[in-house]
N, C-alpha and C positions, 0 to 999 in steps of 0.2 A: 747641362752635361756635368757640371761640377758636383751636383747633388748625387748623380749616379755614381761617380767616382768615389765620393765620400761614403755612400752606402756600401759600395764594393769593399772599401777599406775596412768598414765595420764588420762585415761578414768575414773577410779575410782574417782580421784580428781575433774574432770569436773562434773561428776554426783553429787558428794557431793555439789559442788558449786551451782548447779541448785536446789538441794533439800533443802539446808540450809535455804533459806527464808521461806520455808514451815514447817520447823522444830520448831514449836512453843513450844514444850515441852523440847527442848534442849537435845534430845536423841543423844548419841555418835554414829556417823555414821561409821559403819563398813560394811564389805562385807555381814555379817549375819543380818544386820538390815532389818526387814520386812517393806517394804515401806508403806503398808496400815495399818497394825496392830500397828507397833511401832511409826510411824510418824503421823498416823491418817490423811493421805492425801486422799482427796476425788477423785473420778474418773475424774472429770473435771480438777483438778489441775494436776493429773498424766498425763493426755493427753497433757496438756500444756508443761510439762517437756519432754515428749516423742517427741513432735514437735520440741522443742529446740534441743534435741539430734539429731533428724533427720537432722535439718538444719546445726548443727555444724559439723556432720560427713558425710553429704551428702549421707545419706542412707534412706531406707524406712523400718520401722519396722512393720511387719504384725500384724493386730489386734489380731489374735489368739495367736501370740507370746506374745503380751502385757498382755493378760489375764492370761497367764501361769507364768509370772514373779512375784515372791513374794519378793525377797530380792535384795539389791543393787548389790551383787555379781552376781546374776542371770542376772541382767540387763547389767552389765559389760560384762559377758560372751556372752550374746545375741548380743551386739554391735560388739564384736570381730568376732563372727560367721558371722554376716550379712556383715560386712566390707569385710571379706575374700570371701564370696560368690558373692558380688556385685563388686569386683575389677577385 
């Protein structure tokens, strides 16, 4: 179980590092941070982040999944789910 948590933290930190340049308001990034509402990231910037994530983890995130994701935590969970399905 600890390995899963550690992997989760690595994914979380990677996502935060991708979102940080877009975090113009200096919002504290947590799993509960709303990507659109709290960070005020537009859809084009969000798609850029998603493409970076896909390249980094060698996965493909379906468009309908992207539209359902609201928080950083939901994005982390979606990455883990897709990695498991595509491995």
